[in-house]
Every structure is written in structure tokens, then in C-alpha cells.
C-alpha positions in Angstrom: -30.2 13.7 12.1 -30.8 11.0 10.0 -32.4 7.5 10.4 -29.2 5.8 9.5 -28.9 3.1 7.0 -27.6 -0.2 7.0 -26.4 -2.5 4.3 -28.1 -5.8 3.8 -26.3 -8.6 2.5 -23.3 -8.2 0.9 -18.4 -6.9 -1.7 -16.2 -6.1 -0.1 -14.0 -10.6 0.1 -13.7 -9.4 -0.1 -12.7 -7.5 1.7 -15.5 -7.7 -1.7 -15.9 -9.0 0.4 -16.8 -6.9 0.5 -13.7 -5.9 0.8 -10.5 -7.2 0.2 -8.4 -8.2 2.8 -9.2 -8.3 0.1 -11.5 -5.8 -1.6 -15.0 -4.6 -1.8 -17.3 -6.0 -4.2 -18.9 -4.1 -7.0 -22.6 -3.7 -7.3 -25.0 -3.1 -10.1 -25.6 0.7 -10.3 -29.0 1.6 -8.9 -29.7 -1.9 -7.7 -31.0 -2.0 -4.1 -30.8 -5.1 -1.9 -34.0 -6.5 -0.9 -34.9 -6.0 2.7 -35.2 -9.8 3.4 -32.6 -12.2 1.4 -34.0 -14.8 -0.7 -33.8 -18.2 0.9 -30.4 -19.8 0.4 -27.5 -18.2 -1.6 -25.3 -19.4 -4.4 -24.1 -22.9 -4.8 -20.2 -23.2 -4.7 -18.1 -26.1 -5.5 -14.3 -26.3 -5.4 -12.9 -28.4 -8.1 -9.2 -28.0 -7.2 -7.0 -28.7 -5.2 -8.2 -32.1 -4.2 -9.1 -32.9 -0.7 -5.9 -34.4 1.1 -3.7 -33.0 -1.7 0.0 -32.6 -0.5 2.0 -29.5 -1.7 5.5 -28.1 -0.9 6.1 -25.2 1.4 5.7 -22.0 -0.8 4.2 -23.5 -3.7 1.7 -21.5 -5.6 -1.7 -23.3 -5.2 -4.8 -22.5 -7.6 -8.0 -22.7 -5.8 -10.7 -23.2 -8.8 -14.4 -23.0 -7.8 -17.6 -22.7 -9.8 -20.3 -20.6 -8.4 -24.0 -20.8 -9.7 -27.0 -18.7 -8.8 -30.2 -17.6 -10.7 -29.7 -13.8 -9.8 -26.0 -14.0 -11.1 -22.8 -14.0 -9.1 -21.4 -10.7 -7.9 -18.1 -11.7 -6.3 -16.2 -14.7 -4.8 -14.1 -14.8 -1.7 -11.3 -17.3 -0.9 -10.9 -18.0 2.7 -7.9 -19.8 4.0 -7.7 -21.1 7.7 -10.4 -18.7 8.5 -9.1 -15.6 7.1 -10.2 -13.7 3.9 -7.3 -14.3 1.5 -8.5 -13.0 -1.9 -11.7 -11.5 -3.5 -12.4 -11.6 -7.1 -15.2 -9.4 -8.8 -17.5 -10.8 -11.5 -17.5 -8.1 -14.2 -20.6 -9.7 -15.9 -22.6 -10.6 -12.8 -23.5 -13.8 -14.6 -23.7 -17.4 -13.6 -21.9 -19.8 -13.6 -18.9 -17.9 -12.5 -15.5 -19.9 -12.6 -12.5 -18.3 -10.9 -8.9 -19.6 -10.0 -7.8 -17.7 -7.0 -4.0 -18.1 -6.1 -2.7 -19.1 -2.4 0.4 -20.0 -0.9 1.9 -20.6 2.5 5.2 -21.4 4.1 3.5 -22.8 7.3 3.7 -26.8 7.4 0.8 -28.6 8.4 -3.0 -28.7 7.3 -4.8 -25.8 5.7 -8.5 -25.4 5.1 -10.0 -23.6 2.0 -13.7 -22.2 1.8 -15.1 -20.2 -1.1 -17.9 -17.8 -0.5 -20.0 -16.3 -3.4 -22.3 -13.6 -3.3 -25.2 -13.2 -5.7 -26.7 -9.8 -7.1 -28.9 -9.3 -4.2 -26.2 -9.9 -1.5 -27.0 -13.5 -0.5 -24.0 -15.5 0.2 -23.4 -19.3 -0.1 -20.1 -21.3 0.5 -18.5 -24.4 -0.5 -17.6 -27.4 1.5 -14.3 -27.0 3.2 -11.3 -28.6 1.3 -8.2 -29.4 3.3 -4.7 -29.8 2.1 -1.5 -30.4 3.6 1.9 -28.4 3.2 5.0 -30.1 3.8 8.5 -28.8 4.1 10.6 -28.6 0.9 13.2 -31.0 0.8 16.9 -29.8 1.0 19.1 -30.6 -1.7 21.5 -33.7 -0.9 25.0 -32.6 -1.8 26.4 -34.5 -4.7 30.0 -36.1 -4.3 32.4 -34.2 -6.5 33.7 -36.1 -9.6 37.5 -36.0 -9.7 38.8 -34.1 -12.5 40.5 -36.1 -15.5 43.6 -34.4 -16.5 43.6 -33.8 -20.2 46.8 -34.9 -22.0 48.8 -32.0 -23.6 50.6 -32.8 -27.0 54.3 -33.1 -26.8 55.8 -31.1 -30.0 58.1 -33.3 -32.0 61.7 -32.7 -32.5 62.7 -30.5 -35.3 63.6 -32.5 -38.3 67.2 -32.2 -39.9 65.6 -32.6 -43.4 66.3 -29.7 -45.8 63.1 -27.9 -46.7 62.2 -28.3 -50.1 62.5 -25.5 -52.6 58.7 -25.7 -53.4 56.5 -26.1 -50.4 54.4 -29.0 -50.5 50.6 -28.6 -50.4 49.1 -28.1 -47.1 47.2 -31.1 -46.0 44.8 -30.3 -43.1 45.3 -32.7 -40.4 42.1 -34.4 -39.0 41.1 -32.8 -35.8 40.4 -35.0 -33.1 38.1 -33.7 -30.6 39.4 -33.4 -27.1 36.7 -33.8 -24.3 36.7 -30.7 -22.2 37.4 -31.0 -18.6 34.4 -32.0 -16.6 34.9 -29.1 -14.3 34.4 -26.8 -17.3 31.3 -28.5 -18.7 28.2 -26.3 -18.4 25.4 -27.8 -16.7 22.2 -27.6 -18.9 19.0 -27.3 -17.0 16.5 -30.1 -17.6 13.5 -28.9 -19.6 10.5 -28.0 -17.8 7.7 -30.7 -17.5 5.2 -30.5 -20.4 1.6 -29.9 -19.6 -0.6 -32.4 -21.2 -4.1 -30.8 -21.7 -6.8 -33.1 -20.3 -9.9 -33.9 -22.3 -12.2 -30.9 -22.0 -16.0 -30.9 -22.4 -17.4 -29.0 -25.3 -17.4 -25.2 -24.5 -14.5 -25.7 -22.1 -10.7 -24.7 -22.6 -7.7 -26.1 -21.1 -6.3 -23.6 -18.3 -3.0 -23.8 -17.1 -2.4 -20.9 -14.6 1.1 -19.3 -13.9 2.7 -21.1 -16.5 1.8 -24.4 -14.7 3.5 -23.8 -11.3 4.9 -27.2 -9.9 4.6 -28.9 -13.3 1.0 -28.8 -14.4 -2.0 -27.3 -13.0 -4.5 -29.3 -15.0 -8.0 -28.1 -15.3 -10.8 -27.4 -17.7 -12.8 -24.3 -17.4 -15.6 -22.4 -19.2 -13.7 -19.3 -20.4 -14.9 -16.0 -18.8 -15.5 -13.5 -21.3 -13.3 -10.4 -21.2 -15.2 -7.4 -20.0 -15.8 -4.7 -22.5 -16.5 -1.0 -22.0 -20.5 -0.5 -22.8 -21.5 1.7 -25.2 -23.9 4.4 -23.5 -26.8 6.1 -25.3 -27.5 9.6 -24.3 -30.5 10.6 -22.3 -32.6 13.8 -21.7 -31.8 13.7 -18.0 -29.7 16.6 -16.8 -26.5 16.1 -14.8 -26.8 18.1 -11.5 -24.9 21.4 -11.9 -22.5 20.7 -8.9 -21.7 17.1 -10.4 -21.4 18.3 -14.0 -17.8 19.6 -14.2 -16.5 16.5 -13.0 -18.7 14.3 -15.0 -17.6 16.1 -18.2 -14.0 14.9 -17.5 -13.3 12.5 -20.5 -12.4 9.4 -18.2 -15.5 9.9 -16.0 -17.9 10.5 -18.6 -16.6 7.3 -20.5 -17.1 5.2 -17.4 -20.4 6.5 -16.2 -22.3 7.2 -19.4 -25.4 9.2 -19.1 -27.7 9.9 -16.1 -30.4 7.2 -15.6 -32.3 9.2 -13.0 -32.6 12.8 -11.9 -30.3 14.0 -9.2 -31.6 14.1 -5.6 -30.1 17.3 -3.8 -32.5 17.9 -0.9 -32.3 14.9 1.2 -30.2 14.4 4.4 -27.0 12.4 4.3 -24.3 11.1 6.6 -20.7 10.0 6.0 -18.0 8.4 8.2 -14.2 7.5 7.5 -12.9 4.3 8.8 -9.3 2.9 9.1 -9.4 1.4 5.5 -12.8 2.6 4.2 -15.6 5.1 3.8 -19.4 4.8 4.4 -22.0 7.3 2.8 -25.7 7.1 3.8 -28.4 9.0 1.9 -32.0 9.4 2.9 -33.8 8.7 -0.3 -37.2 10.2 -0.9 -39.0 6.8 -0.6 -38.4 3.7 1.5 -35.3 3.3 3.6 -32.2 5.2 3.2 -29.3 3.7 1.3 -25.6 3.0 2.2 -22.5 2.7 0.1 -19.3 1.2 1.4 -15.8 2.2 -0.3 -12.7 0.3 0.5 -9.7 2.7 1.1 -6.5 0.9 2.2 -4.8 4.5 2.0 -6.8 7.2 3.5 -5.3 9.9 1.3 -6.0 7.9 -1.9 -8.0 9.7 -4.6 -8.8 6.5 -6.6 -8.9 2.8 -6.0 -10.8 -0.6 -6.1 -13.5 -1.9 -4.1 -17.1 -0.5 -3.3 -20.4 -2.1 -2.7 -24.0 -0.7 -2.5 -26.4 0.6 -2.3 -27.9 -1.3 0.6 -31.1 -0.5 2.3 -30.7 1.0 5.8 -32.1 -2.0 8.2 -31.6 -0.2 11.4 -34.9 -0.2 13.4 -33.9 3.1 15.4 -33.9 1.4 18.7 -30.6 0.4 20.0 -27.8 2.9 19.1 -25.2 0.2 18.8 -26.0 -3.2 17.0 -23.1 -5.2 18.5 -20.7 -5.1 21.6 -17.8 -4.7 19.3 -19.0 -1.4 18.0 -20.0 -0.2 21.4 -16.4 -0.9 22.7 -14.8 1.4 19.8 -14.1 5.0 20.3 -16.4 6.1 17.3 -18.9 3.2 16.9 -20.2 2.8 14.2 -23.6 3.3 15.3 -27.1 3.4 13.8 -27.4 2.4 10.2 -23.6 2.3 9.6 -23.3 0.1 12.8 -26.1 -2.3 11.9 -24.3 -2.9 8.4 -20.9 -3.2 10.1 -22.2 -5.5 12.8 -24.2 -7.7 10.5 -21.3 -8.3 8.1 -18.0 -9.1 9.6 -16.4 -9.1 6.2 -17.0 -5.4 6.0 -15.7 -4.8 9.4 -12.6 -6.7 8.7 -12.0 -4.9 5.4 -12.6 -1.3 6.4 -11.6 -1.6 10.1 -13.0 0.7 13.0 -14.0 4.3 12.3 -11.3 6.8 12.7 -13.5 9.6 13.4 -17.3 10.3 14.3 -20.1 10.0 11.9 -21.0 13.4 10.5 -23.7 14.6 8.2 -26.4 17.0 7.4 -26.7 18.2 11.3 -23.5 19.9 10.8 -23.8 21.4 7.2 -26.6 23.7 6.0 -26.3 21.7 2.7 -27.9 18.3 1.7 -26.0 15.5 0.0 -26.4 14.9 -3.6 -26.8 11.4 -5.3 -27.3 10.8 -9.0 -27.5 7.4 -10.8 -25.9 6.8 -14.1 -25.9 3.9 -16.5 -22.4 2.9 -15.5 -22.2 3.8 -11.8 -23.1 6.5 -9.3 -21.9 10.0 -8.3 -22.2 11.1 -4.5 -21.4 14.6 -3.1 -20.6 15.4 0.5 -21.2 18.9 1.3 -19.1 18.7 4.4 -15.8 17.8 2.7 -16.9 18.9 -0.7 -16.1 15.6 -1.9 -17.5 14.0 -5.1 -17.3 10.4 -5.4 -17.6 8.6 -8.7 -18.4 5.0 -8.0 -18.0 2.9 -11.6 -19.9 -0.4 -12.0 -17.2 -3.2 -11.8 -15.7 -1.8 -8.5 -13.4 1.1 -9.3 -13.8 4.5 -7.8 -12.4 8.0 -7.9 -12.6 11.0 -5.5 -12.5 14.7 -6.4 -12.8 18.0 -4.6 -15.2 20.8 -5.5 
């Protein structure tokens, strides 16, 4: 069998969390997490909402945060009342990373926000908690009906006995007197929406009013996030593995992945396991520890999606089969390297759920797995299922059958 692998730090808030309960976070292709995380993690500051701010039930709230780290920010998770609410992937993995994450609730009372950020090495940092209060929306007070003022009807004059002239006199237009319409028929013109007055922003910042200024004005200044552009890849002299090549030659795959950055490895053991909402792939690389990838799959039959992280080094020490009691209590683990990662990172467990079948791999197949790194992502092959996974930098993935 294999010396299972485990992921180190985190993409998926997530849920990128890694995963989203959200979504899995994307990683830089070919980057391997260090065995020991650097001291500390990203610095995260929530600039809005303000602590103690009161909002109406159901009102859309923008939780704006700034995350900084020398290694760059990979993803940011919004946690509301202890649960993962949203995950945003930073396509540039740069720093600082400013993001506005939406949230709303109809539950009256206090709510606590915490924003977590993950750097390119998987180290995590989090903000100080911010507490806001949600109050019930006031019901409209009925307005007393205004009595209808009857409009006078003109009474026709009695016909004149005068003999009509032979030549009709010139017609003189009588001045029209506007008659006010009945109040009941007067259309109600809605009041114009409140105008948003931009605050004085600092040089290099722009005024950001998300969602057409919900609730009036969501005033904030922010450094504009550059729009990600498709990189231009330069051909290399490295061959694409023969088994992967028919899929790589698809125009959309080739455009996303670019060209190989290293030769394929096709003689190493591998393992894979399907979860309720995800997938794990382990590869026993030639040097050092094995590597693990985690893919978010809310729908087990999906052939494409968003949310993957990896590769992470397998940190299982080979001693205890199960790394936590929760894994021991489930029907199919996870155990070994998969279990170590799953137990050490609750956000991953929350995103992909528990295994829906046992771990399987090289021991049940005469073939080995295939892994090849590209300029814009990674391709993984599982001979057991004859599946090729295309993991694109930025978080998208596709699955093909061979």
C-alpha cells in the first residue's frame, strides 16, 4: 500500500476553505507546503461593519477585510457565528488582499464575524471578532385614508333662442382650467433612492459601493483588485504523457494549463477516496513525502466545478491508523495520510464531509497513478477509475474519463 499523505496547512473556506461551505481554495501549481508552517500567519483587519452596528433583519451586509502576508494571500474565509459562510479565492495570490464578503440573516440578536486568511504556504491568520446586532424590521403603520373630494361636474347651459348667424363666427378657444384629479386616482411616485456620497479616499484607492449601495450607502474605500487575466504560456520541450495528451490537446484544457513544467511521473503508487462532497488524491512522489490534493465536489456526479487545494505534504507518521476520534467513528475513516489532513483541518472536513467509500489505490490496480505539473495547473490520473483530473490554477477543475 502507500505511506499516506497528509495536507499541511490550508482552501477549501472555504470550504477554501478550503472548501466552501464554501469552496476549496486554489493553490499555486507545483507549490508544496512546508513541513512546518512559518511562525504566525496573515494579518487580517475587518474595516466594516463597525462593532456594535445595528442592521435590519434580512439586510445585506458587506464584511470588508484587508489581509496581508509576505508570502501572499491565497484565500479569505468569512465565518459568521462560528460557521463558515463564504470563501473568496485571491487569483493573484498577492498581498494585501481586500475583499468584501456579503452576509445576511433574519435571526434577531447578536452575530459575530471572524475573517480568516490563508497565505501561499497554508498558514492561517484571523481577525479580531466583530459583533453586530440584527433587529426586527418595523412593520409599516397603516395611514388613515384621506376622504375623496368630489369633483364638480359642469352643468350644460340651456340652449339659446338666438338665431344662428349666417356666417359662423370664428372659433375662440376657451381657456382650459385644469381640474385636479381625484386623490384616489393620483399615482404614488416612489421617493428617489438615497444618494451615495463618496467618502474622501486616499491616493490609489477607489470608492466602492457594492450591490448598488444596499440600505442606502455602503461607504468604503478600497484598493482596486486587479482583474485576473489569462496568462500567456510559452511552449516547453517537455512532452505531455501519452495517456494525458488527448485530453490536454482539447482547446479549453490547453489554454488553461499551458505547457508541461516537469516530466510526468507514471511509476509511483497512488490512492484516492471519495467523500460526501469531495475527493482526495494521494501520490507517492519520487523524493520526500507523498503529496495530497483535495477537490470540492458538492455533486458527486459533477464533471467540473470550483474549489481544490494542494499539493500538501503527507504528514502522517505511520503509527496511529486514525488521527482523531471522529475519523475512527466513521464507517470509512479517513485514515492514514488522508485522515491526518482531514483531522488536522476541520475546515476541510466541514467542506467535503465524511468518506462515502473506502480508500482505494495501487494495491487494487496493476497500474500506477500519473501526475504531471503544467504552467497553469496539474493533471492527475487514477487508473482504478480511468479518470483524469485537470486542476487549473485559480480553483477550477474538470474530470474526464479515459
